[in-house]
Every structure is written in C-alpha cells, then in structure tokens.
C-alpha positions as CSV (number, residue, x, y, z in Angstrom):
1,X,1.3,31.7,-16.6
2,X,-1.3,28.9,-16.2
3,X,-4.1,30.2,-14.1
4,X,-6.1,27.4,-12.2
5,X,-9.0,27.2,-9.8
6,X,-10.3,25.1,-6.7
7,X,-13.4,22.8,-7.3
8,X,-15.6,23.3,-4.4
9,X,-19.4,21.8,-4.8
10,X,-18.8,20.6,-8.2
11,X,-17.8,24.2,-9.6
12,X,-14.5,25.8,-10.4
13,X,-13.9,28.8,-8.2
14,X,-11.4,31.2,-7.2
15,X,-10.2,31.6,-3.4
16,X,-12.8,33.5,-1.5
17,X,-10.2,36.3,-1.0
18,X,-9.0,36.4,-4.5
19,X,-5.6,35.6,-3.7
20,X,-3.4,33.2,-5.4
21,X,0.0,32.2,-5.4
22,X,3.1,31.0,-7.7
23,X,4.0,27.1,-8.4
24,X,7.4,26.8,-9.1
25,X,8.8,24.4,-12.0
26,X,11.9,23.0,-10.0
27,X,13.8,22.2,-13.2
28,X,13.8,26.0,-14.3
29,X,13.8,27.5,-11.1
30,X,10.9,29.7,-12.0
31,X,7.0,29.9,-11.6
32,X,4.9,28.6,-14.4
33,X,1.3,28.6,-12.7
34,X,-1.2,30.4,-10.4
35,X,-3.0,28.5,-7.8
36,X,-5.8,29.6,-5.4
37,X,-4.8,30.7,-2.0
38,X,-7.5,29.5,-0.1
39,X,-8.5,30.9,3.5
40,X,-10.6,29.2,6.3
41,X,-13.8,30.3,4.7
42,X,-12.9,28.5,1.6
43,X,-12.4,25.3,4.0
44,X,-16.1,25.8,5.3
45,X,-17.4,26.0,1.9
46,X,-15.4,22.9,0.8
47,X,-16.6,20.6,4.1
48,X,-20.1,21.7,3.7
49,X,-20.1,20.7,0.4
50,X,-18.8,17.5,1.2
51,X,-21.1,16.9,4.1
52,X,-24.3,17.7,1.8
53,X,-23.0,15.3,-0.7
54,X,-22.5,12.7,1.9
55,X,-26.2,13.0,3.0
56,X,-27.7,13.6,-0.4
57,X,-29.8,10.8,-2.4
58,X,-27.0,11.4,-5.1
59,X,-23.9,9.8,-3.2
60,X,-25.5,8.6,0.0
61,X,-28.5,6.9,-1.2
62,X,-27.0,5.2,-4.3
63,X,-25.9,1.7,-3.9
64,X,-22.4,0.0,-3.3
65,X,-22.3,-1.2,-6.7
66,X,-23.3,2.1,-8.2
67,X,-20.1,3.6,-6.3
68,X,-17.9,1.0,-7.7
69,X,-19.1,1.7,-11.1
70,X,-18.0,5.3,-10.9
71,X,-14.8,4.4,-9.5
72,X,-13.7,2.1,-12.3
73,X,-15.1,4.6,-14.9
74,X,-12.7,7.1,-13.4
75,X,-10.0,4.4,-13.5
76,X,-10.7,4.4,-17.1
77,X,-10.4,8.1,-17.8
78,X,-6.9,8.1,-15.7
79,X,-5.8,5.4,-18.1
80,X,-6.6,7.8,-20.8
81,X,-5.1,10.7,-19.5
82,X,-1.8,9.4,-18.0
83,X,0.4,10.6,-20.5
84,X,-0.9,14.3,-20.0
85,X,-1.0,14.0,-16.0
86,X,2.4,12.5,-16.1
87,X,3.7,15.7,-17.8
88,X,1.9,18.2,-15.5
89,X,3.2,16.1,-12.5
90,X,6.6,16.5,-13.9
91,X,6.5,20.3,-14.4
92,X,5.1,20.7,-11.1
93,X,7.5,18.7,-8.8
94,X,10.4,17.9,-11.2
95,X,10.3,14.2,-10.5
96,X,11.2,11.9,-13.6
97,X,8.9,11.7,-16.3
98,X,9.7,8.0,-16.8
99,X,8.7,7.4,-13.0
100,X,5.3,9.7,-13.4
101,X,4.4,8.1,-16.3
102,X,4.9,4.7,-14.5
103,X,3.1,6.0,-11.5
104,X,0.1,7.5,-13.9
105,X,-0.4,4.2,-15.8
106,X,-0.5,2.3,-12.6
107,X,-2.8,4.5,-10.4
108,X,-6.1,3.3,-12.3
109,X,-5.3,-0.4,-10.6
110,X,-6.4,1.3,-7.1
111,X,-9.5,2.7,-8.5
112,X,-10.2,-0.7,-10.1
113,X,-9.3,-2.6,-7.0
114,X,-11.4,-0.4,-4.6
115,X,-14.4,-0.1,-7.2
116,X,-14.6,-4.0,-6.9
117,X,-14.1,-4.1,-3.2
118,X,-16.9,-1.2,-3.0
119,X,-19.9,-3.7,-2.7
120,X,-18.1,-6.5,-0.9
121,X,-18.3,-4.6,2.4
122,X,-20.4,-7.1,4.7
123,X,-21.5,-7.1,8.4
124,X,-21.6,-10.0,10.4
125,X,-24.5,-11.8,12.2
126,X,-23.2,-12.8,15.5
127,X,-24.7,-16.0,17.1
128,X,-25.2,-13.8,20.5
129,X,-25.7,-15.7,23.8
130,X,-29.4,-14.0,24.7
131,X,-32.3,-15.8,23.8
132,X,-34.9,-14.0,21.6
133,X,-32.3,-11.5,20.6
134,X,-30.7,-11.1,17.4
135,X,-27.4,-9.3,16.6
136,X,-25.8,-8.1,13.6
137,X,-23.3,-5.5,12.7
138,X,-23.2,-3.0,9.8
139,X,-20.0,-1.1,8.2
140,X,-20.6,2.3,7.3
141,X,-18.7,5.3,6.2
142,X,-17.5,8.1,8.4
143,X,-18.5,10.9,6.4
144,X,-16.1,13.7,5.4
145,X,-12.5,12.7,5.1
146,X,-9.9,15.2,4.7
147,X,-6.7,14.1,2.5
148,X,-3.7,16.0,2.9
149,X,-1.0,15.0,0.5
150,X,2.7,15.6,0.0
151,X,4.6,17.2,-2.8
152,X,6.6,14.0,-3.7
153,X,4.2,11.6,-5.9
154,X,1.2,13.7,-5.3
155,X,-1.3,11.8,-7.4
156,X,0.0,8.5,-6.3
157,X,-0.1,9.2,-2.7
158,X,-3.4,10.8,-3.1
159,X,-5.1,7.8,-5.0
160,X,-4.3,5.7,-1.7
161,X,-6.6,7.8,0.3
162,X,-9.2,8.6,-2.6
163,X,-9.9,5.2,-3.7
164,X,-10.6,3.2,-0.4
165,X,-12.3,6.5,1.1
166,X,-14.9,6.7,-2.1
167,X,-15.6,3.0,-2.1
168,X,-16.3,2.9,1.5
169,X,-19.0,5.7,1.0
170,X,-17.3,8.8,2.3
171,X,-16.7,12.0,0.6
172,X,-13.6,14.1,0.3
173,X,-12.0,17.4,0.9
174,X,-8.6,17.2,-0.7
175,X,-5.6,19.4,0.6
176,X,-2.5,19.0,-1.9
177,X,0.7,20.4,-1.0
178,X,1.2,24.1,-1.7
179,X,4.1,22.9,-3.8
180,X,2.3,20.3,-6.0
181,X,-1.4,21.7,-6.4
182,X,-1.6,22.0,-10.1
183,X,-1.5,18.1,-10.8
184,X,-4.2,17.8,-8.2
185,X,-6.6,20.2,-9.9
186,X,-5.8,18.7,-13.5
187,X,-6.8,15.4,-11.7
188,X,-10.0,16.7,-10.2
189,X,-11.5,17.6,-13.4
190,X,-11.8,13.6,-14.5
191,X,-14.1,13.2,-11.3
192,X,-16.4,15.3,-13.3
193,X,-15.9,13.7,-16.3
194,X,-16.5,10.5,-14.6
195,X,-20.0,11.4,-13.4
196,X,-19.1,11.8,-9.6
197,X,-21.9,14.0,-8.1
198,X,-20.8,17.4,-6.7
199,X,-19.1,17.6,-3.4
200,X,-18.3,14.3,-3.2
201,X,-14.8,15.3,-4.0
202,X,-13.4,19.0,-3.2
203,X,-10.1,20.2,-3.9
204,X,-9.0,23.2,-1.9
205,X,-5.3,24.7,-2.4
206,X,-3.3,26.7,-0.1
207,X,-0.6,26.7,2.7
208,X,-0.9,24.4,5.8
209,X,-0.3,27.4,7.9
210,X,-3.5,29.2,6.9
211,X,-5.9,26.4,5.9
212,X,-4.5,22.9,7.4
213,X,-5.8,23.6,11.0
214,X,-9.2,24.6,10.0
215,X,-9.5,21.3,8.0
216,X,-8.1,19.4,10.8
217,X,-10.1,20.6,13.5
218,X,-13.3,21.5,11.2
219,X,-16.3,19.6,13.3
220,X,-17.7,18.3,10.3
221,X,-14.6,16.4,9.2
222,X,-14.9,12.7,10.4
223,X,-11.3,11.4,9.4
224,X,-7.8,12.7,8.5
225,X,-5.7,11.0,6.1
226,X,-2.3,12.2,5.9
227,X,1.2,12.1,4.1
228,X,4.1,13.8,5.3
229,X,6.9,14.8,7.4
230,X,6.6,13.3,11.0
231,X,6.9,16.7,12.9
232,X,3.9,18.1,11.0
233,X,2.1,14.9,11.4
234,X,2.6,14.8,15.1
235,X,0.7,18.6,14.8
236,X,-2.2,16.9,12.7
237,X,-2.4,13.8,15.3
238,X,-2.5,16.5,18.4
239,X,-5.2,18.7,16.5
240,X,-7.3,15.7,15.7
241,X,-7.1,14.3,19.1
242,X,-9.0,17.3,20.1
243,X,-12.2,16.3,18.7
244,X,-11.7,12.6,19.0
245,X,-11.1,12.1,15.0
246,X,-9.5,9.1,13.7
247,X,-6.4,9.6,11.7
248,X,-4.0,7.7,9.2
249,X,-0.5,9.0,9.3
250,X,2.1,8.1,6.6
251,X,5.1,9.9,7.8
252,X,9.0,9.8,7.5
253,X,11.3,7.1,7.3
254,X,15.2,6.6,7.9
255,X,15.2,3.1,6.0
256,X,17.9,0.7,6.2
257,X,19.3,-1.4,3.0
258,X,21.1,-4.6,4.6
259,X,23.7,-6.1,2.3
260,X,25.2,-9.5,3.6
261,X,28.5,-11.2,3.0
262,X,26.5,-13.9,0.6
263,X,24.7,-11.2,-1.7
264,X,24.8,-11.2,-5.1
265,X,26.9,-8.0,-5.1
266,X,25.8,-6.7,-8.6
267,X,22.0,-6.8,-7.6
268,X,22.5,-5.3,-4.4
269,X,24.3,-2.6,-5.5
270,X,21.5,-1.9,-7.8
271,X,19.1,-1.9,-5.5
272,X,20.9,0.2,-2.9
273,X,21.1,3.0,-6.0
274,X,17.6,2.4,-6.8
275,X,16.7,2.7,-2.9
276,X,18.6,6.3,-2.6
277,X,19.0,7.8,-5.9
278,X,15.7,6.9,-7.6
279,X,13.2,9.8,-7.3
280,X,16.2,11.9,-6.2
281,X,15.8,10.5,-2.7
282,X,12.5,12.3,-2.1
283,X,10.5,9.3,-1.3
284,X,9.6,8.3,2.4
285,X,10.8,4.8,1.8
286,X,14.3,5.9,0.7
287,X,17.0,3.2,1.7
288,X,19.3,6.0,3.0
289,X,21.4,3.8,5.3
290,X,23.1,1.3,3.5
291,X,24.4,-1.4,6.0
292,X,27.3,-3.4,4.4
293,X,28.8,-6.7,5.9
294,X,32.3,-5.6,6.5
295,X,34.0,-8.2,4.7
296,X,32.8,-7.0,1.2
297,X,32.4,-3.2,2.4
298,X,35.2,-1.7,0.4
299,X,34.4,-3.8,-2.8
300,X,30.8,-2.5,-2.8
301,X,31.5,1.1,-2.0
302,X,33.6,1.1,-4.9
303,X,31.2,-0.7,-7.0
304,X,28.6,2.0,-5.9
305,X,30.5,5.0,-6.4
306,X,31.0,4.0,-9.7
307,X,27.5,3.3,-10.6
308,X,26.7,6.5,-9.1
309,X,29.3,8.6,-11.1
310,X,27.1,7.2,-14.3
311,X,23.9,8.8,-13.2
312,X,22.3,11.1,-15.8
313,X,21.0,14.8,-14.6
314,X,19.1,17.2,-16.3
315,X,15.6,17.7,-17.5
316,X,13.2,15.6,-15.9
317,X,11.0,15.6,-18.9
318,X,13.6,13.9,-21.0
319,X,13.4,9.9,-20.9
320,X,17.2,9.6,-20.6
321,X,17.4,11.7,-17.4
322,X,17.9,9.7,-14.2
323,X,18.4,12.2,-11.6
324,X,16.2,15.2,-11.5
325,X,16.1,18.1,-9.2
326,X,14.9,18.8,-5.9
327,X,11.1,19.7,-5.7
328,X,11.5,22.8,-3.5
329,X,14.1,25.4,-2.9
330,X,13.7,25.0,0.9
331,X,14.1,21.3,0.5
332,X,17.1,21.8,-1.7
333,X,18.8,24.2,1.0
334,X,17.9,21.6,3.5
335,X,19.6,18.8,1.8
336,X,22.8,20.9,1.4
337,X,22.8,21.7,5.1
338,X,22.8,18.2,5.9
339,X,25.8,17.3,3.7
340,X,27.5,19.9,5.5
341,X,26.2,18.6,9.0
342,X,27.7,15.2,7.6
343,X,31.0,16.4,6.7
344,X,31.3,18.2,10.3
345,X,30.7,14.8,12.0
346,X,33.4,13.2,10.2
347,X,32.0,11.5,7.6
348,X,33.9,10.5,4.5
349,X,32.3,11.8,1.3
350,X,33.2,9.3,-1.4
351,X,30.6,10.8,-4.0
352,X,29.0,14.1,-4.9
353,X,28.9,16.3,-1.6
354,X,27.3,19.5,-2.8
355,X,25.2,21.1,-5.5
356,X,25.4,19.9,-9.1
357,X,26.6,22.8,-11.2
358,X,26.5,20.4,-14.6
359,X,25.4,22.6,-17.8
360,X,22.6,20.0,-18.0
361,X,21.2,21.0,-14.9
362,X,20.7,24.7,-15.7
363,X,19.1,26.9,-13.2
364,X,17.4,24.2,-11.4
365,X,17.6,23.0,-7.8
366,X,20.0,19.8,-8.4
367,X,22.1,18.0,-5.9
368,X,24.8,15.8,-6.9
369,X,23.9,11.9,-5.8
370,X,26.3,11.7,-2.5
371,X,27.8,8.7,-0.5
372,X,29.2,9.1,2.7
373,X,31.0,6.1,4.3
374,X,32.6,5.9,7.8
375,X,29.2,6.8,9.2
376,X,28.3,5.7,12.8
377,X,25.0,4.8,13.8
378,X,24.9,8.0,16.2
379,X,25.5,10.6,13.6
380,X,22.8,12.9,12.6
381,X,22.8,11.7,8.9
382,X,22.1,8.4,10.0
383,X,19.5,9.2,12.5
384,X,17.4,12.0,10.6
385,X,15.7,12.1,7.6
386,X,17.1,14.1,4.9
387,X,15.2,13.3,1.8
388,X,17.2,13.9,-0.7
389,X,20.0,12.0,-2.8
390,X,22.2,11.3,0.2
391,X,23.5,8.0,1.4
392,X,24.9,6.9,4.7
393,X,27.1,3.9,4.6
394,X,27.4,1.8,7.7
395,X,29.7,-1.2,8.5
396,X,28.4,-4.2,10.4
397,X,30.2,-7.8,11.5
398,X,27.1,-10.0,12.2
399,X,23.6,-10.0,10.7
400,X,22.2,-9.5,14.2
401,X,24.1,-6.2,14.7
402,X,22.8,-5.1,11.4
403,X,19.1,-5.6,12.7
404,X,19.9,-3.9,15.7
405,X,21.6,-0.9,13.6
406,X,18.5,-1.0,11.4
407,X,16.2,-0.5,14.5
408,X,18.0,2.0,16.2
409,X,16.3,5.2,14.8
410,X,12.5,6.5,15.7
411,X,11.6,5.6,12.4
412,X,10.1,2.2,10.8
413,X,8.5,2.5,7.3
414,X,10.5,0.3,5.5
415,X,13.7,-1.7,5.3
416,X,15.5,-4.4,2.6
417,X,18.0,-7.2,2.9
418,X,20.0,-8.8,0.4
419,X,20.8,-12.1,0.9
420,X,20.9,-15.9,-0.7
421,X,20.2,-17.3,2.8
422,X,16.4,-18.2,3.5
423,X,16.8,-18.4,7.1
424,X,18.4,-14.7,7.0
425,X,15.3,-13.6,4.9
426,X,12.9,-15.2,7.5
427,X,15.0,-13.5,10.7
428,X,15.0,-10.0,8.8
429,X,11.2,-10.1,8.1
430,X,10.8,-10.9,11.8
431,X,13.5,-8.8,13.3
432,X,13.2,-5.5,11.2
433,X,10.8,-3.3,12.9
434,X,9.2,-1.8,9.9
435,X,5.9,-2.0,8.2
436,X,7.7,-3.2,4.6
437,X,10.5,-5.7,4.3
438,X,11.7,-6.1,1.0
439,X,14.2,-9.0,0.3
440,X,16.3,-8.9,-2.9
441,X,14.3,-5.8,-4.4
442,X,13.6,-2.5,-3.1
443,X,10.8,0.1,-3.6
444,X,8.1,-2.6,-4.8
445,X,4.2,-1.4,-3.7
446,X,1.0,-2.6,-4.9
447,X,-2.6,-2.0,-4.8
448,X,-3.1,-5.0,-3.2
449,X,-0.4,-4.9,-0.5
450,X,-0.7,-3.0,2.8
451,X,1.5,-0.1,3.3
452,X,2.3,2.1,6.5
453,X,4.8,2.5,9.3
454,X,6.2,1.3,12.6
455,X,7.2,4.0,15.4
456,X,7.2,7.5,14.3
457,X,6.5,6.5,10.7
458,X,2.9,6.5,10.9
459,X,-0.6,5.3,12.3
460,X,-3.0,2.9,10.0
461,X,-2.3,1.3,6.4
462,X,-3.0,2.1,3.1
463,X,-3.7,-0.2,-0.1
464,X,-4.9,-3.5,0.2
465,X,-7.8,-5.1,2.0
466,X,-6.9,-3.4,5.1
467,X,-7.1,-0.1,3.6
468,X,-11.0,0.1,3.2
469,X,-11.3,-0.5,6.9
470,X,-9.6,2.9,7.6
471,X,-12.5,4.6,6.2
472,X,-15.4,2.4,7.8
473,X,-17.0,2.3,11.2
474,X,-18.7,-0.8,12.6
475,X,-22.3,-0.3,14.2
476,X,-24.0,-3.3,16.3
477,X,-27.7,-3.5,15.8
478,X,-29.9,-5.6,18.5
479,X,-33.5,-6.7,17.7
480,X,-35.6,-8.3,20.3
481,X,-37.7,-11.2,18.5
482,X,-39.8,-11.9,21.5
483,X,-41.6,-8.7,22.2
484,X,-42.0,-8.9,25.7
485,X,-39.7,-6.6,27.9
486,X,-38.7,-8.1,31.4
487,X,-37.9,-6.3,34.3
488,X,-36.6,-2.6,33.2
489,X,-34.5,-2.3,35.8
490,X,-32.2,-5.2,35.3
491,X,-30.0,-5.0,32.2
492,X,-30.6,-7.7,29.7
C-alpha cells in the first residue's frame, strides 16, 4: 500500500507515536493507503509551527500583494495537477471521476480570486466627532486557523477555507477527514512547490475523537472553520465557545426541491435527479425532499422513476459511471438503516430500496438510487439527513403550503424551485429559509457567490467577498493631533 506522511513546519513527518491507519477504496471495499495517526502532541507541533510562521518575516512580514502572488502560483500548480489529484480523490472517497475532475479544474478559481483580493483589503478613515482626533481602522488576520474538512468533496471544501484564510494573512492547520486524507496530503505538496514558507499550511491526519478536541481548544488557535455533520458541528461550537473562538460552520441539510404545476417537467425531473443522485446523495446540499404539486405528482413520479432506473452504477473511475459507492462503511450502513426506517413508517418505495447487487458494483459499498412516495412531513425520512441516494417525495396543493413544508425542518442550507412564474420565483427567494435558493437549476456554486446555511445548517459564509471577512478582525486606531491632554479624570 501507499504510505504517507503529514506536513508540519515544511517537513513531511510520521505521527509522533509512529501509528498509522488505513484509508479504504470504497469501490473495492479494501484498504489502499496508510496514513499517519496523529495524537495531541502532533497537533501541538503543527499549531506551534503555524504560530511561528504567522509571526515570521517570511509570511507575516511580506506584502499582501506578495501573498496574492503565492496564491495565484498555487492555482497554476493545481490546474496542472488537476487530473492526477482527481484520480487520487476518486480512489480515496469513491466520488465520480467526472465530478472530481470538474471540481479540481474549478478549484484554481478560488485561489485566483482570493489571490487577487489579498491586496484589496482596506481599512476606513472615519470622520470622527471629536476635535483634534484622527480615527482609522485596520483589517488584520486572526492568526492560526484550524480548518476541519469532511470526506465528501475534500479538496473543494478545504479550498473554500484555505483560499480566504491565506489571502487574509492567516496560517492554517488543516485536519482532513480520516476517511479521505490522502488527497489532502497530495494537495499539500503543491504549497511547497508554490513557495509558501514552512509552517504556513500544516496538515495533520487522524481521528476527530483523538485530535479534534485538542485542535479546537488549543489556546494558540484563533479561529475554527468546520464542515461536517450538525452534531459534530455543535460539539465544535461548544468547545470553541469555551475559549471565545470565532467559528465558521457549514453543516447538514434537508433541502427541498419544489416543483410547481407550471414547471417544465423534463427540466424539473432532471433537476430533482441531479439534486439527489448526483454525488450519490453525499452532499450537504442534496435535494433530498422533492415537493411536487398534486396535479402533476403521479406523472412526475413516473418520469422520475423512469430516469432513475437508467442510472449507471459501477467503477467511479470510469467516465460512463453515473452513481458511485457510498464513501464509508459506517455511512453505507446508516443509509440502509434509513431505508428500512422509511419502509417502517409507511413510505411507498417506488425505486431501489436496498443495497446494490449489480455485478458492476463488485464488493463496493453501493446503495440503489431510491425513491419514496407517500412521504409526510413528520416522517423521519423527511426530517433527518440521510446523506445518501434516498429521495422523499411529498405532495402539496398550494405554493405557500410548499414553502411551509420546505421550512419545517431544523436545517436551512439550500432549496430549489421549478416554475415559469417570476412572481413565484421571487416569492421563493423571500420565503424559503435557506442560505441558497436555486430557481430552475440546482447545485450551482461559484467562488464569486457566498455559501452557507440558516438555522442548524451553520454559521458564516464561504466564497465571495463575504468569505474573507470571516478571517479578519477590525482594529480601531485613534491619534490625537493636538498634543494637549485635557483633564485626565474625564473621558474624552
């Protein structure tokens, strides 16, 4: 098997305890790489290196323009290595090579964008109301940022944190998921090649239960940027609060995809399929609830099932594959459990409904694309995040009812609506309690547009101009130009 090391202070090192763990290939269902199993002392080493780099002339002392140039150089290297990194990521987490290739080719845009933004961070001169005083503000980096990333789309979601954090002048300790660490370690080599000083980006690999708490609570970590499940996110939030650390949390979702009676059905069917079966449903923005107007419900479900039946499953490294395996064995078991829960609640299984046993799926962790009709809003399958290729179909009579059903969950990450009525589209943009609302499309994201959640789906925003503010702090500076101090016992 391939054996990897961690990146700490510009050096590739083993875990302090010498331990490793296996990374599994979800398609083959077997281990393919050995990854260092870090402990608390490794976290301490990485944070110390990041803190040292933050204060060093080679990073903290360079101009914002120079930082931006490094980020743009990194973008060039990612573009050149996109195909190789996409293959590594597919082997490590089972996502389709076509999607990983598209993501890796797009990732450089975040580093180009934030590289260009690095020297556009400006303070303000405030026309203060006190005579003889000049007041201005400075926008300054926070310090060491802990970036904790999940196993689905690992490099894309890490980029959403790394690009703005580095552009703002911070340093980073990156902990990838234990289920998809290999692509992070391969990606880490590019920071060296781009010329980043040692310690600016450090990568520690291991289990959240063993190093996560130490990283979040470390006194020299100034900020936490986390993507993952809402329960883990809640724990991160609670731990960070003990030391008053700011957090960015991008958590779970139970997104509604609403199809109105005037929708173009062919487009809407494709959009609903894309929302749930693309990425094997393993995405926080999965449109896992399809809300269909009752007048078109039966026809829509028939078309949906017909298209779902054509999905080609198998080796995610083949361009022809459309649905790949579940990334981890625990998640595979969880998805199958939710399918049984849905059946027990009385939902009608219209498609799939179990593990995939097709020959092309081999020994991998595959679940058939599954559609449940007859779902009611109170069912667990309509309220809880499954994170797999499982769709709940609910009927509605009026669009206001659809908005109410869509909002009736603890989540608020995304939502979609399919309609030809511009009034309905604008009403959806106002009424839907979600950080992203798509109209006649689904799963569109960009480095230019902010992304984040309402309610339990998270705090803060990633991408776009807003994102860099998440990694800055504002300082107010006062200068007395008169030179005479008045009564010292009276506040000026």
